[in-house]
matplotlib code that plots the C-alpha trace (Angstrom):
import matplotlib.pyplot as plt

x = [146.7, 146.6, 149.1, 147.6, 149.2, 150.2, 151.2, 148.6, 145.5, 144.4, 140.7, 140.1, 142.1, 141.3, 143.7, 144.0, 144.4, 146.9, 148.9, 148.9, 150.3, 153.1, 153.9, 154.1, 156.3, 158.7, 158.7, 159.5, 156.1, 154.5, 150.8, 148.1, 145.6, 142.3, 139.8, 136.4, 136.5, 138.3, 140.0, 140.7, 138.2, 137.1, 135.8, 138.1, 137.1, 139.2, 141.6, 143.3, 146.2, 147.4, 150.9, 150.9, 149.8, 152.5, 155.1, 154.1, 154.3, 157.7, 159.0, 158.0, 159.3, 155.9, 155.4, 157.3, 155.3, 152.1, 153.3, 154.6, 151.1, 148.9, 147.6, 150.4, 150.2, 149.6, 146.4, 144.9, 145.3, 141.7, 138.1, 135.4, 131.7, 129.7, 126.1, 126.7, 129.2, 126.8, 123.8, 123.0, 120.8, 122.1, 122.6, 124.4, 128.1, 128.5, 131.5, 130.6, 133.8, 137.2, 139.5, 143.0, 143.0, 145.3, 147.9, 148.6, 148.3, 148.4, 148.7, 151.8, 154.4, 152.3, 152.1, 155.6, 157.5, 156.0, 156.6, 159.0, 156.0, 153.3, 149.8, 148.9, 145.9, 145.2, 141.9, 141.4, 141.1, 144.7, 146.0, 144.8, 146.6, 149.8, 149.5, 148.5, 151.6, 153.8, 152.2, 152.6, 156.3, 157.0, 154.8, 154.5, 151.5, 150.0, 147.9, 144.8, 141.9, 138.8, 139.0, 136.2, 136.2, 133.2, 133.8, 136.1, 136.5, 138.8, 140.3, 142.3, 145.5, 144.7, 141.9, 140.8, 139.4, 137.6, 138.2, 136.4, 137.9, 135.0, 135.9, 136.2, 134.1, 137.0, 137.2, 140.6, 141.3, 143.9, 145.1, 146.4, 147.9, 146.2, 143.6, 143.3, 139.8, 140.0, 136.9, 134.7, 132.7, 131.2, 132.2, 134.6, 132.7, 129.4, 131.3, 132.9, 130.1, 131.3, 128.8, 129.0, 127.8, 126.9, 124.7, 123.6, 121.5, 122.4, 122.2, 121.9, 124.8, 125.7, 129.0, 129.0, 132.3, 132.3, 134.4, 133.8, 135.7, 134.9, 138.0, 135.9, 134.1, 136.7, 140.1, 143.4, 144.1, 140.6, 140.4, 136.9, 133.8, 130.7, 127.4, 124.9, 122.3, 118.6, 117.8, 120.1, 121.5, 124.5, 125.4, 122.2, 124.0, 126.9, 130.7, 132.7, 136.2, 139.0, 139.9, 142.7, 144.4, 146.8, 145.9, 145.0, 144.5, 141.3, 141.8, 141.2, 139.8, 137.5, 135.6, 133.6, 130.6, 129.2, 125.7, 122.9, 119.8, 116.7, 115.8, 112.3, 113.8, 113.8, 117.3, 118.6, 118.1, 118.6, 120.4, 120.8, 123.5, 120.8, 119.3, 122.8, 123.7, 120.5, 121.1, 124.7, 123.7, 121.1, 123.5, 126.1, 123.5, 125.2, 122.2, 124.2, 127.3, 128.9, 129.7, 130.2, 129.1, 131.9, 130.5, 127.7, 128.1, 125.5, 126.6, 125.4, 126.7, 127.4, 129.2, 130.0, 132.8, 133.2, 132.4, 135.8, 139.0, 140.1, 138.0, 140.3, 143.0, 141.1, 141.9, 139.7, 141.0, 139.7, 136.0, 135.7, 136.4, 135.0, 133.0, 132.5, 131.6, 134.2, 134.5, 138.0, 139.3, 140.1, 138.5, 141.1, 143.9, 142.8, 142.6, 146.2, 147.3, 145.5, 147.6, 150.8, 150.0, 149.2, 151.8, 154.9, 153.3, 152.5, 156.1, 157.4, 155.4, 156.4, 160.1, 159.9, 161.0, 157.6, 155.0, 151.7, 149.9, 151.3, 148.7, 146.0, 147.5, 146.3, 142.8, 143.7, 145.7, 143.6, 140.0, 140.2, 141.8, 139.1, 136.3, 137.6, 138.0, 134.4, 133.0, 135.2, 134.2, 130.5, 130.7, 132.6, 129.8, 127.1, 129.1, 128.6, 125.0, 126.0, 127.3, 123.8, 122.8, 125.7, 124.3, 120.9, 119.1, 117.9, 114.2, 114.5, 112.7, 111.6, 113.8, 111.9, 112.8, 116.4, 116.6, 115.6, 118.1, 120.9, 120.0, 120.3, 123.5, 125.2, 123.8, 126.2, 125.0, 126.2, 123.9, 125.0, 128.6, 127.6, 125.9, 128.9, 131.3, 129.3, 129.0, 132.7, 133.3, 131.1, 132.6, 136.0, 135.2, 135.6, 139.3, 138.5, 137.5, 139.8, 143.0, 142.9, 146.6, 146.6, 143.8, 145.9, 149.3, 148.5, 146.7, 148.5, 148.3, 147.8, 148.2, 149.6, 153.2, 154.0, 155.6, 154.0, 156.2, 153.6, 153.7, 150.6, 149.9, 150.2, 146.9, 145.4, 143.9, 140.1, 139.9, 142.2, 144.8, 147.8, 149.9, 152.5, 155.2, 156.3, 158.4, 155.9, 155.5, 152.7, 153.1, 154.4, 158.2, 158.6, 160.0, 163.2, 165.6, 169.1, 172.4, 173.8, 177.2, 175.6, 172.4, 169.2, 167.3, 164.3, 164.2, 161.6, 164.2, 166.5, 166.6, 165.4, 161.9, 160.7, 163.3, 163.2, 165.3, 167.1, 167.9, 170.4, 172.6, 176.2, 176.7, 174.9, 177.7, 176.8, 173.3, 174.6, 176.8, 174.0, 171.6, 174.1, 174.7, 171.0, 169.9, 172.6, 171.6, 167.8, 167.2, 165.1, 166.0, 167.3, 169.5, 171.0, 172.0, 173.5, 172.2, 175.0, 178.1, 180.4, 177.5, 175.7, 173.5, 174.1, 171.5, 172.9, 169.6, 169.1, 165.6, 165.9, 167.5, 164.3, 162.0, 163.7, 162.8, 165.8, 169.3, 172.4, 172.7, 169.0, 167.4, 164.2, 163.1, 161.1, 158.8, 159.0, 155.9, 157.8, 155.9, 157.7, 157.7, 159.5, 161.6, 164.7, 165.2, 168.7, 170.9, 170.3, 173.2, 173.0, 171.6, 171.7, 169.5, 167.1, 166.8, 166.4, 163.7, 161.8, 161.9, 160.8, 157.8, 156.9, 157.2, 155.6, 152.4, 150.8, 153.6]
y = [75.5, 76.9, 75.8, 73.2, 74.8, 78.4, 80.4, 83.1, 83.1, 86.6, 86.8, 90.0, 91.9, 95.5, 98.0, 96.3, 92.8, 93.7, 95.8, 92.7, 90.6, 93.2, 93.6, 89.9, 89.2, 92.0, 90.4, 87.0, 85.3, 83.3, 84.0, 83.4, 86.1, 85.2, 87.8, 86.9, 89.8, 89.3, 92.7, 95.5, 98.3, 100.4, 103.3, 106.1, 106.0, 106.7, 109.0, 110.7, 108.9, 110.5, 110.9, 107.9, 105.6, 107.1, 106.5, 102.9, 102.7, 104.6, 101.8, 99.3, 101.3, 102.2, 105.8, 107.2, 105.1, 106.5, 110.1, 109.6, 109.0, 110.7, 114.3, 116.8, 118.9, 122.1, 120.5, 119.5, 122.5, 123.6, 122.5, 125.0, 125.4, 126.7, 127.2, 125.5, 125.1, 126.5, 128.7, 132.3, 133.1, 135.6, 132.8, 130.5, 130.0, 131.8, 131.0, 130.5, 129.4, 127.7, 126.0, 124.7, 120.9, 117.8, 119.6, 122.0, 125.8, 127.4, 123.9, 122.9, 123.9, 122.2, 118.9, 119.0, 119.4, 116.2, 113.6, 112.7, 112.2, 114.4, 113.1, 111.7, 111.8, 108.6, 106.9, 103.2, 102.5, 103.6, 102.6, 99.0, 98.0, 99.6, 97.5, 94.4, 94.7, 95.1, 92.2, 89.9, 90.9, 89.9, 86.8, 85.4, 83.1, 83.8, 86.8, 85.3, 87.2, 85.4, 83.0, 83.0, 81.6, 79.2, 77.7, 78.1, 75.9, 76.1, 73.3, 75.2, 74.8, 76.9, 76.9, 74.8, 76.9, 75.9, 78.3, 78.2, 79.3, 81.3, 80.8, 77.0, 76.3, 74.1, 74.0, 74.0, 73.1, 75.3, 74.9, 78.1, 78.7, 82.1, 83.9, 87.7, 88.7, 91.7, 91.1, 93.9, 91.6, 89.7, 86.1, 85.4, 87.2, 85.3, 82.0, 82.3, 84.0, 87.6, 90.4, 94.1, 96.6, 100.2, 102.4, 101.3, 102.8, 106.4, 107.6, 106.2, 107.5, 107.1, 107.7, 108.5, 108.2, 110.1, 111.6, 115.2, 118.4, 120.8, 123.0, 126.1, 125.8, 124.8, 126.0, 124.2, 124.0, 122.9, 119.1, 119.0, 121.0, 120.9, 122.3, 124.2, 126.2, 126.9, 123.5, 121.2, 121.1, 119.6, 116.2, 116.2, 118.8, 116.5, 116.5, 116.6, 115.2, 115.1, 111.6, 112.2, 109.9, 111.9, 115.5, 116.7, 120.4, 121.8, 119.5, 116.4, 113.8, 112.1, 113.0, 111.5, 113.0, 111.6, 112.5, 111.6, 110.2, 109.9, 106.2, 106.7, 108.0, 105.3, 106.3, 105.3, 101.6, 101.6, 104.6, 103.7, 105.4, 107.5, 108.7, 109.2, 111.6, 113.5, 113.8, 114.9, 117.7, 118.9, 118.8, 120.8, 123.0, 122.2, 120.9, 120.4, 118.8, 116.2, 113.5, 109.7, 107.8, 105.3, 103.8, 104.1, 102.7, 102.9, 102.6, 103.3, 105.5, 103.2, 103.6, 100.1, 97.9, 94.1, 92.6, 90.9, 91.7, 88.0, 84.8, 81.8, 82.1, 84.6, 88.3, 91.1, 94.2, 97.1, 97.1, 93.6, 95.1, 98.6, 100.8, 104.5, 107.6, 108.7, 112.2, 112.7, 110.0, 107.5, 104.4, 102.9, 104.6, 102.7, 99.5, 99.8, 100.7, 97.5, 95.5, 97.1, 96.5, 92.8, 91.9, 92.4, 90.5, 87.5, 87.6, 87.6, 84.5, 82.6, 83.4, 82.3, 85.4, 86.3, 84.2, 83.7, 85.6, 88.8, 88.4, 89.2, 92.7, 93.4, 93.8, 95.6, 98.1, 98.7, 98.6, 101.8, 103.7, 102.4, 103.3, 106.8, 107.1, 105.9, 108.5, 111.2, 110.4, 110.3, 113.7, 115.1, 113.8, 115.4, 118.7, 119.1, 119.9, 122.6, 124.7, 125.4, 126.4, 128.8, 130.4, 130.8, 128.0, 126.1, 126.7, 127.0, 123.9, 124.8, 126.0, 129.4, 129.7, 128.7, 131.2, 134.1, 133.0, 132.8, 136.3, 137.7, 135.8, 137.2, 140.7, 143.7, 145.1, 145.3, 142.4, 140.4, 140.8, 139.7, 136.6, 135.7, 136.3, 133.9, 131.4, 131.5, 130.8, 127.7, 126.6, 126.8, 124.1, 121.8, 121.7, 119.0, 116.9, 118.1, 118.7, 116.3, 116.1, 115.0, 112.5, 111.0, 110.6, 111.2, 108.0, 105.9, 102.6, 102.6, 98.9, 96.1, 95.8, 98.8, 99.4, 102.4, 104.7, 106.5, 109.7, 111.5, 111.8, 115.3, 117.1, 116.7, 119.5, 119.1, 120.2, 117.4, 119.6, 120.5, 117.6, 117.2, 114.7, 112.7, 109.6, 108.5, 104.7, 103.7, 106.8, 107.0, 107.6, 111.4, 112.5, 114.5, 115.0, 113.6, 113.7, 110.5, 111.6, 114.4, 112.6, 113.7, 110.9, 110.7, 109.0, 106.8, 105.6, 104.1, 100.3, 97.6, 96.2, 94.1, 95.1, 96.7, 99.8, 101.1, 104.9, 106.4, 109.4, 110.5, 108.4, 105.4, 103.1, 100.6, 100.4, 99.6, 96.9, 95.4, 95.4, 93.6, 90.9, 90.4, 90.2, 87.6, 85.5, 85.8, 86.0, 89.2, 91.5, 94.5, 97.3, 100.1, 103.6, 106.6, 110.0, 112.4, 114.0, 111.2, 108.7, 106.8, 109.8, 113.5, 116.0, 119.3, 121.1, 119.8, 118.8, 115.2, 116.6, 118.6, 115.7, 112.6, 113.3, 111.3, 112.1, 111.5, 108.1, 107.2, 105.0, 104.5, 101.0, 101.3, 98.6, 97.4, 99.5, 102.5, 103.0, 103.5, 100.3, 101.6, 104.5, 104.7, 108.4, 107.6, 104.6, 101.9, 100.2, 97.3, 98.2, 94.6, 93.3, 96.2, 95.7, 91.9, 92.3, 94.9, 92.7, 89.6, 91.4, 92.9, 89.8, 87.4, 89.2, 86.1, 85.5]
z = [182.6, 186.2, 188.9, 191.2, 194.3, 195.1, 198.1, 197.6, 195.4, 194.5, 193.4, 191.4, 188.8, 189.7, 191.2, 194.6, 193.2, 190.5, 193.1, 195.5, 192.7, 192.0, 195.7, 196.4, 193.4, 194.5, 198.0, 196.6, 197.2, 194.4, 193.7, 191.2, 190.2, 188.7, 187.3, 185.8, 183.3, 180.0, 180.3, 182.7, 183.3, 180.4, 182.6, 183.8, 187.4, 190.5, 188.7, 191.6, 193.3, 196.5, 197.7, 200.1, 197.2, 195.0, 197.7, 197.6, 193.9, 194.0, 196.2, 193.5, 190.5, 189.2, 190.2, 187.3, 184.8, 186.2, 186.1, 182.5, 181.1, 183.6, 183.7, 184.1, 187.3, 185.3, 183.8, 187.1, 189.3, 189.9, 190.3, 189.3, 189.9, 186.9, 186.0, 182.6, 179.8, 177.1, 176.6, 176.0, 179.0, 181.6, 184.0, 181.6, 181.6, 184.9, 187.1, 190.8, 192.5, 191.9, 194.3, 193.9, 194.1, 194.1, 196.2, 193.4, 193.2, 196.7, 198.2, 196.3, 199.0, 201.7, 199.9, 198.5, 201.8, 203.2, 200.5, 197.7, 195.4, 194.1, 193.6, 190.1, 187.8, 185.9, 185.5, 186.1, 182.4, 182.0, 185.4, 185.4, 182.1, 183.4, 186.6, 184.7, 182.5, 185.6, 187.3, 184.3, 183.8, 187.4, 187.4, 183.9, 183.3, 186.7, 186.0, 184.4, 183.1, 182.0, 185.0, 187.5, 191.1, 191.4, 194.8, 197.8, 200.8, 203.8, 205.9, 208.5, 206.5, 203.5, 200.9, 197.9, 195.0, 191.9, 189.1, 185.8, 182.5, 181.1, 177.4, 177.6, 180.7, 182.0, 185.8, 187.5, 191.1, 192.9, 196.5, 198.2, 201.6, 201.7, 199.7, 199.0, 198.2, 195.9, 193.9, 195.1, 197.4, 194.5, 195.1, 198.0, 200.7, 200.2, 199.9, 203.3, 205.2, 205.2, 205.6, 205.0, 207.7, 207.3, 205.2, 201.7, 198.9, 199.9, 196.3, 192.8, 190.6, 186.9, 185.2, 181.5, 179.6, 176.3, 173.5, 172.6, 171.8, 174.8, 174.2, 173.5, 176.8, 179.4, 180.7, 180.5, 184.3, 185.4, 186.1, 187.5, 186.7, 188.9, 187.6, 189.8, 188.1, 187.7, 186.3, 188.3, 191.8, 193.4, 191.9, 189.8, 187.6, 187.2, 187.9, 184.7, 184.7, 182.1, 181.0, 178.4, 177.4, 175.2, 175.9, 179.4, 178.8, 177.4, 174.4, 176.4, 173.9, 176.4, 179.5, 182.3, 183.9, 187.2, 188.2, 190.6, 188.9, 191.1, 191.7, 190.2, 186.9, 184.2, 183.3, 186.7, 185.8, 182.0, 180.5, 176.8, 174.7, 173.0, 176.3, 177.7, 174.8, 175.3, 179.0, 178.5, 176.1, 178.6, 181.5, 179.7, 178.0, 174.6, 172.6, 169.4, 171.1, 168.8, 171.3, 171.3, 174.3, 175.1, 178.3, 180.9, 184.4, 187.1, 190.7, 194.2, 197.1, 200.0, 203.4, 204.4, 205.7, 206.2, 209.6, 209.6, 207.7, 207.9, 207.8, 208.3, 205.7, 203.5, 203.7, 202.3, 200.7, 198.7, 197.7, 199.0, 202.5, 202.3, 200.0, 200.4, 198.4, 195.9, 197.6, 199.0, 196.7, 199.4, 197.9, 195.6, 197.6, 200.7, 198.6, 197.5, 201.0, 202.2, 199.8, 200.9, 204.6, 204.0, 201.4, 203.6, 206.4, 204.2, 202.9, 206.5, 207.3, 204.2, 204.7, 208.3, 210.1, 211.6, 213.4, 211.5, 214.2, 212.6, 209.9, 212.4, 212.7, 209.1, 210.5, 213.8, 211.8, 208.8, 210.2, 212.3, 209.4, 207.0, 209.3, 209.7, 205.9, 205.3, 207.7, 206.3, 202.7, 203.5, 205.2, 202.2, 199.9, 202.1, 202.3, 198.5, 199.3, 201.7, 198.8, 197.6, 201.1, 201.1, 198.0, 199.6, 197.8, 200.9, 200.0, 196.2, 194.9, 191.4, 188.5, 188.8, 192.4, 191.8, 189.0, 191.4, 194.0, 191.4, 190.1, 193.5, 194.2, 191.1, 191.0, 191.2, 194.5, 198.1, 199.1, 196.0, 197.1, 200.6, 199.2, 197.1, 200.0, 202.2, 199.3, 198.8, 202.5, 202.2, 198.8, 200.3, 202.8, 199.7, 200.5, 203.1, 200.1, 197.4, 199.3, 202.2, 202.6, 206.3, 205.7, 202.8, 204.5, 208.2, 209.0, 211.6, 213.6, 217.3, 217.6, 215.6, 214.6, 216.7, 220.1, 221.6, 223.6, 225.6, 223.6, 222.3, 218.5, 217.1, 216.8, 213.4, 211.2, 211.5, 207.8, 206.9, 205.1, 207.3, 208.2, 211.1, 210.3, 213.3, 214.2, 216.9, 216.6, 214.2, 212.0, 208.5, 208.2, 207.7, 204.4, 204.2, 201.4, 202.1, 200.3, 198.9, 197.5, 195.5, 194.7, 196.4, 198.0, 200.3, 203.6, 201.8, 199.4, 202.0, 202.2, 200.0, 199.3, 202.2, 204.7, 208.1, 208.2, 211.3, 211.1, 213.5, 213.9, 214.2, 217.3, 216.1, 215.1, 217.8, 216.4, 213.0, 214.3, 216.3, 213.4, 211.2, 213.7, 214.5, 210.9, 210.2, 213.2, 212.9, 209.2, 209.6, 206.7, 208.5, 207.2, 209.3, 208.2, 209.9, 208.8, 209.7, 208.3, 207.5, 207.7, 205.0, 204.1, 204.7, 206.0, 204.8, 205.1, 208.7, 207.6, 209.0, 212.2, 212.7, 212.1, 213.7, 217.3, 218.5, 219.7, 217.8, 219.5, 219.2, 216.6, 214.7, 213.6, 210.3, 209.0, 205.4, 204.6, 205.9, 209.2, 212.4, 214.4, 217.5, 218.6, 220.8, 221.7, 223.0, 223.0, 225.7, 227.5, 225.1, 221.6, 220.4, 223.2, 222.9, 219.1, 219.5, 222.1, 220.0, 216.9, 218.8, 220.2, 216.9, 214.8, 217.3, 218.4, 220.0, 222.5]

ax = plt.figure().add_subplot(projection="3d")
ax.plot(x, y, z, "-o")
ax.set_aspect("equal")
plt.show()
């Protein structure tokens, strides 16, 4: 049986829906998740999880679980472009370029200084069961697969849903105060009149998941292989990715290859396992490859977002709200970040310490970020085609013409070296897709649950790599390692789940006293900490002192999702009054 009434109904049991269930449970909000599929995804899609997402999972005790079963850092250092894996022709098995990826290799120091978490590599077919287990442990009996939403009506005070159990055809009626649509846009959107805007049908793609021993043809530290050769161009040649699940070096048991198939090709609509195997062998140039096709999934490149993030009491997250090319890996990450942004606001409303109008800030905060991510991901997808231009293949249409260009590109001559030098310059622009550090953790909110202080945002790296940490309101809390009686903790580890955190310095005792009184009086969960010698946390490396941008008597008010809500560079005459006014403005946006 399903409950007849619930605070939040989550429709969809993918990464964003399961994350929403976990986050709400940890925040003390009851929910019911329904998913039409009988099980989680069987395809290893969306396997790169950036530092911001891992910080969110860290807060909920999940990051270590992901790293424990994911690809070790040493096995996901590089991406390489090759002409093929096999073959005996002079142009076969030629290495064209490699770049360090995932914040590893030459980028490790850049990424590591800005976050307590490294990125992780774990496909959805492994991530979703892990999230499902965590969701069920926190909310037993309320994470239900095999249940399909069949109707949804709103009455201004919540929603009434009809949910069908697919095995028995029994229909259940569930009343929810709020609904989170995390179903990829399949059901909820059409039921409430949502529309997607943007570009659709940009390309037809297919993912093939297979088991094979490729250890004789690949290297341990390469996570991704792209193929560009005489027969195939960018994306048509395929993008080969390790899928584990036990070994992540060259002995990876399974793999996924993503490729573009022209829409007029019969395989674009109906790629049978037999045709998939033949196509795989041709792409890799391994005609005798012993491989087992485990799954085939067609999909389309889109660049779209929903016209409204909220319709009545329904909120849209993940693919139900935005869909973009997989390049730069921002799709699932944005979805989980949607859930994080929305969950704490729902909890604030249910617990009575925020006005319901705070829920409108979900859209005002997330929509600009999502629109930027969509544009960035689409450009990164298109930039893949620039690599061939960098090699001189702009006018090479036939395999014969491409062969001539590749021979000239690879020849041992002064002009060959020039061509390769130019090609390497162009290939290196791939860092905007494969190491977009600032794009991943540098997004910020200009309006919403934020009190701007009139300062300008730091300039952003146009290539998306270098990140400048700042405590400007609306930005992510900077990471610094602190000392907690001999234990190293991050600024992101301070405070409990669902609490506001007030960070102050050596002369911030009045702030701490004010925060305690205000929290007790208002019911707003607020914890205050001094970062200073003799305070709650030490800063022996002076890293926080260099990042805080406040004086010793100043303070930073940090939201439950670890974004800066407001900044007090120095202490006002009455810290209690200043803090009370700030929280009242932040938590009651409509007044």
